[in-house]
Backbone bond lengths (Angstrom), bond angles and torsions (degrees), N, CA, C in turn:
res aa  C-N    CA-C-N  psi(-1)  N-CA   C-N-CA  omega(-1)  CA-C   N-CA-C  phi
1 M - - - 1.451 - - 1.528 108.45 -
2 K 1.298 116.20 140.38 1.457 122.16 178.83 1.519 109.73 -109.72
3 A 1.335 114.17 156.47 1.460 119.92 177.32 1.515 108.68 -151.32
4 I 1.303 115.78 154.23 1.460 121.92 170.91 1.517 105.85 -111.95
5 I 1.339 115.33 119.75 1.462 120.92 -176.76 1.511 110.10 -115.16
6 Q 1.312 114.70 159.73 1.451 120.66 175.11 1.525 107.30 -124.11
7 T 1.326 116.14 124.40 1.452 121.15 177.23 1.516 108.61 -147.39
8 Q 1.301 115.55 138.01 1.458 122.88 179.27 1.527 112.32 56.98
9 G 1.328 116.16 33.52 1.459 120.87 176.95 1.519 114.87 78.68
10 K 1.342 117.84 9.44 1.460 121.94 -179.76 1.518 108.89 -127.36
11 Q 1.341 116.36 153.03 1.451 121.01 179.92 1.525 109.78 -110.01
12 F 1.349 115.81 141.16 1.452 121.82 -178.54 1.522 109.01 -135.53
13 S 1.334 116.42 141.74 1.455 122.23 172.11 1.521 106.54 -96.29
14 V 1.342 117.01 119.50 1.461 120.91 -173.37 1.524 110.87 -130.33
15 S 1.318 114.81 158.06 1.461 122.46 169.33 1.517 106.64 -137.65
16 E 1.325 117.07 169.66 1.454 120.76 -176.28 1.524 110.23 -63.48
17 G 1.339 115.90 133.87 1.460 121.69 179.94 1.523 114.43 94.12
18 D 1.335 118.32 -8.25 1.470 120.76 179.20 1.523 110.71 -68.54
19 V 1.326 115.29 149.13 1.460 122.31 176.27 1.523 107.73 -113.88
20 L 1.345 116.89 126.98 1.458 122.49 -178.85 1.522 110.06 -119.64
21 I 1.321 115.86 148.03 1.459 121.77 172.66 1.525 106.71 -112.25
22 L 1.339 115.76 115.33 1.457 122.75 -175.34 1.514 109.96 -123.43
23 D 1.332 116.04 172.37 1.457 119.95 170.23 1.521 108.61 -62.33
24 R 1.328 116.62 154.54 1.461 121.79 -174.52 1.517 111.77 -60.26
25 Y 1.336 116.00 130.43 1.454 121.75 170.18 1.518 107.11 -78.84
26 V 1.305 116.95 121.19 1.461 121.90 -176.71 1.524 109.48 -65.93
27 G 1.313 117.05 130.28 1.456 122.05 176.57 1.511 114.61 81.97
28 S 1.323 118.55 5.82 1.458 120.27 179.90 1.522 110.10 -97.93
29 E 1.321 115.25 147.25 1.456 121.44 177.21 1.521 108.15 -125.59
30 A 1.322 116.34 167.37 1.452 120.51 179.46 1.526 109.62 -60.15
31 G 1.316 116.77 131.29 1.456 122.09 -179.22 1.516 114.57 95.03
32 S 1.326 118.09 -11.05 1.466 119.45 -179.40 1.530 110.22 -78.92
33 N 1.323 116.08 157.10 1.462 122.30 -178.01 1.518 110.45 -102.00
34 I 1.323 115.34 145.59 1.461 122.49 179.71 1.525 107.66 -127.53
35 E 1.323 116.56 139.02 1.459 120.94 174.94 1.521 108.62 -116.31
36 I 1.324 116.20 124.93 1.459 122.43 -179.42 1.524 107.51 -107.64
37 N 1.330 116.29 116.98 1.466 120.97 -176.05 1.520 113.44 -98.47
38 E 1.314 118.15 -7.57 1.465 121.26 -179.23 1.524 109.45 -89.08
39 V 1.329 116.67 83.23 1.463 123.16 179.87 1.519 107.57 -105.10
40 L 1.318 117.36 119.74 1.468 122.40 -176.64 1.523 112.27 -88.72
41 T 1.343 117.16 -39.10 1.455 122.72 -179.48 1.520 108.25 -140.77
42 L 1.323 116.69 141.06 1.456 121.51 -178.23 1.517 109.19 -131.71
43 G 1.327 118.13 131.96 1.460 122.51 179.78 1.524 111.13 87.41
44 E 1.339 114.19 -176.69 1.461 119.28 179.45 1.525 109.81 -148.32
45 G 1.304 116.04 158.13 1.458 120.76 179.56 1.518 112.27 73.23
46 A 1.344 115.68 -140.09 1.464 121.05 -177.39 1.530 112.21 -73.52
47 D 1.338 117.50 -19.29 1.459 121.61 -178.28 1.523 113.10 -91.10
48 A 1.304 118.68 8.02 1.469 121.77 -175.72 1.523 111.57 -70.32
49 K 1.333 114.80 138.20 1.461 121.44 173.67 1.518 106.95 -108.84
50 I 1.311 115.67 125.35 1.459 120.74 -179.06 1.515 107.98 -111.14
51 G 1.321 115.82 125.75 1.450 120.98 -177.54 1.514 112.43 -80.87
52 A 1.327 114.85 163.95 1.451 120.11 177.53 1.524 109.63 -135.87
53 P 1.293 123.15 74.57 1.459 127.95 1.23 1.523 113.73 -89.92
54 L 1.361 119.62 -16.12 1.455 121.92 -178.06 1.520 111.09 -116.77
55 V 1.348 115.89 153.35 1.460 121.14 175.58 1.522 107.69 -81.67
56 D 1.335 117.47 125.94 1.467 122.10 -177.81 1.523 110.88 -67.18
57 G 1.324 116.30 131.94 1.459 122.04 174.95 1.512 115.59 76.28
58 A 1.301 118.81 2.57 1.468 121.37 -179.29 1.520 110.15 -90.82
59 S 1.328 115.46 144.78 1.458 120.29 177.08 1.522 109.36 -152.22
60 V 1.310 114.62 158.65 1.456 122.24 177.81 1.519 107.11 -125.56
61 K 1.330 116.07 128.41 1.460 120.92 178.70 1.512 108.71 -105.87
62 A 1.336 115.25 135.01 1.462 121.51 -177.57 1.519 109.87 -135.86
63 T 1.326 115.91 160.20 1.459 122.76 177.88 1.514 108.61 -120.22
64 V 1.329 116.60 136.29 1.467 121.23 177.17 1.524 107.98 -79.13
65 L 1.323 116.31 119.39 1.463 120.53 178.67 1.523 110.75 -82.14
66 E 1.326 116.57 -44.31 1.466 120.44 178.92 1.519 109.87 -162.38
67 N 1.321 114.51 158.36 1.460 122.39 170.90 1.517 106.63 -112.52
68 R 1.320 116.26 131.06 1.461 119.18 -178.11 1.515 109.64 -147.64
69 R 1.312 115.17 -179.58 1.453 120.97 178.09 1.520 108.90 -114.17
70 G 1.320 116.06 144.41 1.451 121.58 -178.21 1.517 112.26 -78.41
71 K 1.320 115.84 -175.85 1.456 121.27 178.23 1.526 110.06 -66.96
72 K 1.310 115.57 151.74 1.455 120.47 -178.82 1.530 109.91 -75.11
73 V 1.315 114.14 133.46 1.463 121.26 175.82 1.523 106.60 -108.80
74 R 1.317 116.46 125.72 1.461 120.23 -179.73 1.515 110.05 -101.75
75 I 1.327 114.42 134.67 1.451 121.32 178.55 1.527 106.82 -111.87
76 Y 1.319 116.72 119.57 1.458 121.30 -176.67 1.516 108.88 -123.04
77 K 1.330 115.78 126.98 1.461 121.64 178.03 1.516 108.49 -120.54
78 K 1.327 116.26 142.98 1.455 120.81 177.81 1.515 109.17 -152.24
79 K 1.316 115.44 140.70 1.463 121.12 172.57 1.519 106.82 -117.17
80 K 1.304 115.41 118.60 1.466 119.24 -173.86 1.528 111.57 -66.30
81 R 1.292 114.01 144.07 1.475 125.04 177.57 1.525 113.21 63.54
82 K 1.298 119.20 13.96 1.466 121.76 179.49 1.528 112.23 -115.63
83 G 1.330 117.60 -11.43 1.452 121.04 -178.84 1.520 113.36 77.10
84 Y 1.321 117.10 16.58 1.468 121.08 -177.39 1.518 109.17 -100.07
85 Q 1.338 116.41 121.04 1.455 122.83 173.71 1.516 108.05 -139.20
86 R 1.322 115.46 142.15 1.450 119.07 179.25 1.530 108.94 -147.80
87 T 1.318 116.69 131.62 1.455 122.06 178.05 1.514 109.12 -125.08
88 R 1.326 115.78 130.91 1.460 121.42 174.89 1.515 107.48 -133.52
89 G 1.307 116.28 160.58 1.457 120.71 178.91 1.513 111.21 -133.72
90 H 1.327 115.19 160.04 1.463 120.38 -179.18 1.524 108.58 -150.36
91 R 1.338 116.56 136.97 1.458 122.26 172.52 1.519 108.01 -124.04
92 Q 1.325 116.15 123.27 1.459 121.58 -177.19 1.523 110.58 -77.73
93 E 1.332 116.79 138.59 1.461 122.51 175.31 1.531 107.83 -80.66
94 L 1.339 117.67 127.82 1.458 122.65 -174.68 1.525 111.54 -126.67
95 S 1.330 115.92 153.64 1.461 123.05 171.50 1.521 107.69 -121.38
96 V 1.328 116.60 135.93 1.461 122.38 174.92 1.519 106.61 -103.85
97 I 1.341 117.23 119.70 1.459 120.38 -177.34 1.535 109.93 -122.69
98 R 1.342 115.36 154.12 1.457 121.83 174.80 1.524 108.11 -118.50
99 I 1.317 117.22 132.02 1.461 122.66 178.77 1.524 108.09 -76.45
100 E 1.328 117.48 119.84 1.463 122.20 -177.73 1.522 111.24 -92.82
101 T 1.331 117.54 -58.92 1.473 120.63 -177.58 1.518 110.52 -136.57
102 I 1.326 113.75 149.38 1.464 121.42 173.91 1.516 106.42 -119.91
103 Q 1.331 116.54 118.19 1.455 121.17 -176.43 1.524 109.69 -115.86
104 G 1.302 116.48 142.38 1.444 117.85 178.16 1.464 109.43 -173.52
């Protein structure tokens, strides 16, 4: 079964067993379960249920596989002929989740 879910302001097309890399779920640890109730579309083909805006009673259950940090992004600023240079870096906090069940 397929579903289109919305979490953390982004939409994803998922099916059971998919692995997603998302922004970190606050307070979650590896092995914890997450329930996503914002399901926009459920099923596929002629059996698809389309929400307005959400499908009633539908939910997606997922398990957090790990929490990690993404690749480093470097921010470099320079103003020519002024002697101004600035370098900063940022690593995004990420959660890797696996979709376990889609209910609806």
